[in-house]
N, C-alpha and C positions, 0 to 999 in steps of 0.2 A: 855284839850279839853273837854268841857263838852260834854255828850251824845246828847244834844238836838243840838248843833254845828256839829256833827258827823252827825246826821240824815240829816241834812240841806245840808252839802257836798255831801252827797250820792244822795240826792235828785237831786243837782243841778250838777253831773259829765252827760256826754253827753253819749246817747245811742251807742251801738254798730252796730247798725241795718243796715248804710249804707256799711258795709263791707260785710255783707251777702247779701245786694240788688247786690252789685257791681259782688259778686261771682255768684249770681243768673244770672245777664245779660250775663256774660260771657257765661255760661253754655248754655241759650238761642242763645247765637249767633253762638257757636260752634255747637250746633243741628242744627240751621238753616243752617250753612254751611254743615253739613254733609247731610242733607236733599236735600240740593241745589245740592251737588255733585252726590247724589245716582239719582236724577230726569235727572240730565246732563246725566250721565252713561246709563240710559235707554231710553233716547229720541231719537228715530231715526234721522238721517240727513235727510234734506228735498231733497231726489235725486228720481230716478225714478227707483230704483233697476238696473240700466245698470251696466255692470262689467266696471271698472276703470283701467288703469295701471298707478303703479307709481313706480319711480325709486329709490330707496335707496341705497344711496353710501356706500361704505365697511366701512368706518369711520364715520359715520353720528352719531350725538350725538341725545339727545333728542330735542333740537332747531332745526336740520336739519332734523329729522324724521317728527316732527309736520308742518315745513312747506312744506315739500313734500306730506304730506297729504293735508293740506290747499290748496296747490297751485292745487291739483287734484280735490276739490270740495267734500272732502269725510267727513269733520268735519265743525262743525262750535266753535266759542269761543275758538280759539286757544290757547290763554294765558292759558285756563285752561286744555286744552289735554295737552299742554306742562308741566304743573305742574304734571299731571299724569302720563305722560310719565317717567318725571324725578324719582318720588316718587317711582314708581313701578319698573325702571328698564327696561323697555319695550324696550327702544333703543338698549341696548346690546343684546337682544335676537331676532330683529327684523329681517326678512328676507332679506338677500342682494339681490341688482339686481333689475329683473322686479319683481313687486308684484302685483297682481290681487286681486281687492276686490271690492264689491258692492258700490254704492255712496249711499244706504241707510240705512247703518248700524247704530247701536247704539254704541257710544263709548266705552261702555262696550265691545259689540263683535267686535270691533276695535282691543280694547288692548288684548283681549283674544286671538285673530288671530295673532297679533304681538308676544304677549309672546309666544305663541308655536311655532313661527317659521315657520307656516304652511300656510303664506298667498299667496303663490304662486299657486293657484289654482282657477278656476272659476267654481261654482256650476252652473251646467245645467241641467234642465228636459226636459225629451223626451217623450211627451203623447202617451198613447196607441192609435195606429192608425195611427201615424204619416206616411208620406212615405219619402222615403230616399231625396227626393227633400225639405221636409220641413225640416228635421233634418239638413241637408247641412245649410239651409238658417239660422236656428237658432245657430248652432255652430260658422258659419261666425260672426253673429251679434254679439254673446259673446267673439269673438277675440280668440276662440280656434284654427279654423284651417279655410282656404279659401274653399267656398263653392265647387269650382271647383275641388280642390284638394281631397276634402271629395267624391263627387261624382265618379270622376274618380277611386279613390282607390275602391268603391263599383263595379266598372266593370272589374277590373284588372284580367288578365287571371290566373295569379297564386294565387289569392285569391280565385276565383271562382274554380279553380282545387281542392285545400285545401279542402273547404267545399262542394265539389260536387254539385254545383249548376251551372245553365247557366243564360247567359244574366246579371242579378246582384245579388246584396245580399240583394236587395228589398226582406223584411219578415222575415230576419235574424239579424238586427239590434234591439237588446231588447229595449224597452221604458222603462226608469228607470231614477234616478237621479244620477248624474256622477260628481265628482270633476275632474277638467281635468285643467292641466298645459295651460297657455296661449301661443298661438303658437305652439301647438303640431304638431307632424307630422301626417297627415292624415291616414297614415298606422297604427298606433297605437291605434288611436282614433276607426277606424272601426275595428280592430284586437279584442279590449276590448268589443265592443258591441256585436261582433258575438259570441266571448269566452262566454260571458255573457248569451247568447242567448242560445248554446248550454247547457250549464250547465243546466239551468232552464228548458230546453224542455225535457232533456234526465231524468230528474227527474220525469216529468210528464208521460213522453211516459212509463217507468218501471210501473207506477201503472196502465197502460192500454194496456195490451198486445192484448187483442182482438179487441180493435179499431185498432190497428196497423195492424192487422192480416186483418181484413175488407179493412183498406186502400191500403195494398199492393194489395188485389185483384183486386180494382176498379184501382189501378195505374198500373197494369201489363203492359199495352201497354205503358207507356211513355218512350220516349226515354232516354237511359243510357248517364250517365254524367261522364268522366274520372273525377277519384278523388283520394285522397288519405287517410291517415288512418282515419283523422277526419270527412270524408265526411258524409253527411246525405244520405240518400237513397232514391229511389223512393217514399215508403210508408210516410217518413218523408217530403217530400217535397209536397206531396199530402197533409198532415195534416196541414204544414204551409199555403200553399196557401187558402186549405178552412177557416181555422183561419182568414187570411186575410181578406177574405170577412163577416164574421160573426163580426169581429170587427167592419166593417164600417157601417154595416147594421143595427146593435143594438142601439138604443137611451138608453135602458135600460138594466143594468145588469143583470136582472132578465130574459129576454127574449135569451140571450145568447144561452142557450143550445137547447132552442125550436126552434129558427131561424136554429141553425145547424143540427137539425132534419131535417127541412124542405129541407136542402140541400142536406142531406145524402139520404134522399128519393127521391128525383129528380134524383141522383145520381144512384141508386141501383134497386129500384123498375122497375120491368120488363116492367108493363103498362105504365109507365109515358114515352111517346115520343112525339117530340123530347127532349132529355135532354139538355133543356136550361135553365139556371139558372136564366137569367134575371134580373140581378143586376147592377141597374144604376151605383154606385161607380166603377164597371168595366170598363164601356164605359168612364167615366171621367178620371180613371187614365190612360187607354189607348190614350188618347189625349196627356197627359202631357208625356208619356213615348215615344210614337212616335215622338213628338216635340223634346226631349232630344235626340233622334238619329238623328236628321235632316231631319225626314221624317214629316212634319207637315202634317196633315189631313183637308182637306177642309171643313168637316164637323165641324170640331172642333171652327174653325176659329171665334174667338169673335171680329176681327177689332182691329186695331192698333196693330198688332201683339201680341197680347195675345189670351188666349184659353178662350171658352165660360164657363161661370160659371154656367148655367143653362141645363139641359138635353134636346135637340130638336128631332122632328120625323127624322131628317137627321142623329143625332148622332145614333139613334138607330138602322136605317136600315144601317148604314156605314159598310161594311164587310171588308173594308181594315184595320179595326181596330182589332187586333189580340185577343184583350183583351175584344171585345165587344161579352158580353154573350147572347144577344139579338139575336145573329147572328150565334156563333160558340157553339156547344154543348160541355158539360162538363165544367172542371175548366178552367180559363183562362192560359195561356202560364207559368206563376208566379205569386206570390203573389202581391197584390194591395196596401199593407200598410204594417207595422210591428204591429204584432198582440201582445198583451201583456198575462200573463199568463192564466188570466180567458177566454181569448178567447181561448185560445190551449187548456185549460180543457174542455170548452165546447164542442168542436168539438170531443175531446177523449172522451167523457162522454154525449152525446146528450140525450135529454129525449125519451119515447119512443112514442112520438107522432106520428100519420102517416099523420099528414097535409102535403101539398105541396104547400100551399100558405101562404102569411101573407102582411099585408099593415098596415101602420103606422097610429095610433088612433090620433095625435096630442099632445099627451102628452108625448111622449117618449116611450110608449109601443106600441107592435104591435096586431092585431087582427089577428088569424090565422083559416085557412081553410083547410079541406081535400079536398074539390070539389070545381070545377071551379065557379057553380053556389053559393053556399055559399059566396067564394071568392067576387064575384061580387056585393052581396049583402051587404058585409063588405066595399067595395071601395064607393059603393053610399052612405054607410051610414056615413063614415069618410071621403069621399074625394069629395061627393056630384057630381059624375061625373056619366053621363049616360052610358057609355061604359067601363065597368072596365078593359079590356084586361086580360092578364094572368100574368102580372109580380108580382113576390112577393112583 
């Protein structure tokens, strides 16, 4: 064959480009699939953040796990989730029995939970300033324990003796985020919250011995409470009760220590008489507490069996409300909410201001004053009232 013929055949040979194009297309498809799976894994399910209980049988395989989660409304595209469960082996490690998950998790978070075998908990956040009634409702809604059981445990005599408090464990249920099993015994939930409170409070208390000494002096006349070795003493109860007022009165974290100083000043300065703290949250809490005891106060009646949501003159003048700090001097009989660490720290380390009054400015902050005249000017400025009164 001549050289010219060979050149002609070489020019006529088909190019090898289709093979490379095919490989490139396959790579693009694989990359697209990988990106699609990645997006699926990170896309939250369209839920409302509510806890959902799922039952997974002892011998459930990948298909059974997927069906259970799909039926509970916690995943979308079940065929893809089934493939992921099968490939990762999550079905073998999944928690058996009652599984508690939220309905807004991403498939990745759900897979990770199943792989760890730790899905049998509900994450519940208790905000600072919640009352025990608020906590009971949140735990009930999350499926942790019935509200009635929780409230009963907070009033159980044995629990009160252990911690040295009277009435209820209001104030000693530490606001935090907890991982709790569904259908937990109320006793365990309450004990865990109070134990956490004791740990946090005693660490703060050790840093402020002078404040504890002042609290003990002011709380000297408080009634003794039969208690065990874990008990809080009179000074502790004073601090916790005062911290609960600070927690409910402050819209700004920066004002906590200043508000605490106002209450300290009203309780300790000899020239401030009568020693009325005049705190609105104590009145509304007393309404709820008395209703829970079966002794509803007429002044608190909001109609239809509910409590009034706004303060009225009748509520402020109601001496039958033992928590009413407009009518009864000193601290209320016990805490009116569950204070967080910052409110406790504010009471243990108040500012050195000599103010006796404060009023909300409307932006979350408060305006403080050492005299009634200046306080009235602040009230007129920020609340536009003709007669300021003496309430903080």
